[in-house]
C-alpha positions in Angstrom: 15.4 14.1 3.7 13.0 11.8 5.4 11.2 8.8 4.0 8.9 6.3 5.7 9.6 2.6 5.3 6.9 0.1 5.8 7.6 -3.6 6.3 5.1 -6.3 5.5 4.7 -10.1 6.2 7.9 -11.8 7.2 9.9 -8.5 7.0 7.7 -7.0 9.7 8.3 -10.0 12.0 12.1 -9.9 11.5 12.5 -6.1 12.0 10.1 -6.0 14.9 8.1 -3.0 13.6 5.7 -2.3 10.7 7.0 1.1 10.0 9.9 3.5 10.6 11.0 6.9 9.4 14.5 7.3 8.1 16.7 10.3 7.4 18.5 9.6 4.1 20.6 11.6 1.7 18.8 13.7 -1.0 18.6 11.9 -4.3 19.0 8.4 -2.9 17.8 5.5 -5.0 15.8 2.5 -3.8 18.8 0.3 -4.0 20.8 2.6 -1.7 17.9 2.7 0.7 17.9 -1.1 0.9 21.6 -1.0 1.7 20.9 1.4 4.6 18.0 -0.8 5.8 20.3 -3.9 5.7 22.9 -2.2 7.8 20.2 -0.9 10.3 18.6 -4.4 10.5 21.3 -7.1 10.0 18.7 -9.8 10.4 17.3 -8.8 7.0 20.8 -9.0 5.4 21.3 -12.5 6.9 17.9 -14.0 6.4 16.1 -12.3 3.6 18.4 -11.1 0.9 20.1 -13.6 -1.3 23.9 -13.6 -1.4 24.2 -13.7 -5.2 21.4 -11.2 -5.9 20.6 -8.9 -2.9 17.4 -7.7 -4.4 15.9 -11.0 -5.7 13.8 -11.6 -2.5 12.1 -8.3 -2.1 9.3 -6.3 -3.8 9.3 -2.5 -3.4 6.6 0.1 -3.8 7.0 3.8 -3.6 3.8 5.7 -2.7 1.7 2.6 -3.6 3.3 1.9 -7.0 5.8 -0.8 -7.8 9.2 0.7 -8.7 12.6 -0.4 -9.9 15.7 -0.4 -7.7 17.0 2.6 -9.6 14.1 4.8 -8.7 15.1 8.1 -7.1 13.3 8.8 -3.9 12.0 12.2 -2.8 11.2 13.8 0.6 8.2 12.3 2.3 8.0 9.2 0.1 6.5 6.0 1.6 8.5 2.9 0.6 7.0 -0.5 1.3 9.1 -3.7 1.4 7.4 -7.1 1.1 8.4 -10.6 0.1 7.5 -11.9 -3.3 4.2 -13.8 -3.5 3.2 -16.7 -5.6 0.1 -18.6 -6.1 -1.8 -20.7 -8.5 
């Protein structure tokens, strides 16, 4: 199945594109998609994801809604990855 992945902020700069379409296995979870993305773009593995908790430094939305890393994806989903934000 195909899903679209959108990259924002620093992720966009590191990957070199704002968006790409990926062919992934049916029933894949967000966590597994992130593993595929890290293999496809090693710069993310090395510079973004924490060694002790691979998912600590990323926020994920699916079709415009924040999701957990165990969310199952479906054909045509749009997954957005962006760094955590803070403010005060």
